[in-house]
C-alpha positions in Angstrom: 0.0 0.0 0.0 2.9 2.3 0.7 4.1 2.3 -2.9 0.7 1.9 -4.6 1.1 0.4 -8.0 4.7 1.7 -8.6 6.1 -1.8 -7.9 4.5 -2.9 -11.2 7.2 -0.9 -13.0 9.7 -3.6 -12.0 8.1 -5.8 -14.7 8.8 -3.5 -17.6 12.4 -4.6 -18.0 11.3 -8.2 -17.8 8.7 -7.7 -20.5 11.4 -6.0 -22.7 13.7 -9.0 -22.3 10.9 -11.4 -23.0 10.5 -9.9 -26.5 14.1 -10.6 -27.4 15.3 -13.9 -28.9 18.8 -15.4 -29.3 20.0 -17.3 -32.3 20.4 -20.5 -30.4 16.9 -20.5 -29.1 14.8 -23.3 -30.6 11.9 -21.0 -31.5 14.4 -18.8 -33.4 15.8 -21.8 -35.2 12.2 -22.7 -36.3 11.6 -19.2 -37.5 14.8 -19.5 -39.6 13.1 -22.3 -41.5 10.4 -19.9 -42.6 7.8 -20.1 -39.7 6.8 -16.6 -38.6 8.6 -15.8 -35.3 5.4 -15.1 -33.4 4.0 -18.5 -34.5 7.2 -20.3 -33.6 7.1 -18.8 -30.1 3.4 -19.6 -29.7 4.1 -23.2 -30.8 6.9 -23.7 -28.3 4.7 -22.0 -25.6 2.0 -24.6 -26.4 4.5 -27.4 -26.2 5.8 -26.1 -22.9 2.3 -26.0 -21.5 1.6 -29.6 -22.6 4.8 -30.9 -21.2 4.2 -29.2 -17.9 0.7 -30.6 -17.6 2.1 -34.1 -18.2 4.9 -33.5 -15.7 2.4 -32.0 -13.1 0.3 -35.2 -13.5 3.4 -37.3 -12.8 4.3 -35.2 -9.8 0.8 -35.6 -8.5 1.3 -39.3 -8.7 4.5 -39.1 -6.7 7.2 -38.9 -9.4 8.9 -35.5 -9.6 10.9 -34.9 -12.7 12.5 -31.6 -12.1 15.3 -32.1 -14.5 13.0 -32.8 -17.3 10.9 -29.8 -16.4 14.0 -27.6 -16.6 14.9 -29.1 -19.9 11.5 -28.3 -21.3 11.9 -24.7 -20.0 15.3 -24.4 -21.7 14.0 -25.9 -25.0 11.0 -23.6 -25.2 12.6 -20.3 -24.1 12.9 -17.7 -26.8 16.0 -16.3 -25.1 18.7 -18.8 -24.2 22.3 -18.5 -23.1 24.8 -21.2 -22.0 24.6 -20.3 -18.3 21.0 -21.4 -18.3 22.4 -24.9 -18.3 23.1 -24.3 -14.6 19.4 -25.0 -14.1 19.4 -28.3 -16.0 22.7 -30.0 -15.5 22.7 -30.2 -11.7 19.2 -31.6 -11.6 19.9 -34.1 -14.3 23.0 -35.2 -12.5 21.2 -36.1 -9.3 18.0 -37.5 -10.7 17.7 -41.1 -12.0 16.1 -39.9 -15.2 18.0 -41.1 -18.2 15.9 -39.0 -20.6 16.7 -35.8 -18.7 20.4 -36.7 -18.6 20.5 -37.3 -22.3 18.6 -34.1 -23.1 20.8 -32.1 -20.7 23.9 -33.5 -22.5 22.4 -32.7 -25.9 21.7 -29.1 -24.9 25.2 -28.8 -23.5 26.6 -30.0 -26.8 24.2 -27.7 -28.8 25.1 -24.6 -26.8 28.9 -25.3 -26.8 29.5 -23.4 -30.1 27.9 -20.3 -28.5 30.4 -20.3 -25.7 33.6 -20.8 -27.8 34.4 -17.9 -30.1 35.3 -18.8 -33.6 
């Protein structure tokens, strides 16, 4: 109450960053194939929602798959940098989820050229 609605101004920089994409983001790669960028982002947002519903159902049944959830977030994000792997790799390392480990390794290999200057 003290600040009124001024605290909402903190979301403006986040919204500005959400519009940006990086060349290694999978939605951007899809737009390079001719799909309009907005449609590519919407498609990955839909995939993200579906994966999270499935993972939420599994969590409800007692099987948490946090590494796979973070891989899905990484795969669907329109803005991706190599340090985002810090979300995925530790979770994949401690969980007994071979799919998440394989996908974390694949994303690490995929983002490796972005970290090494040519």
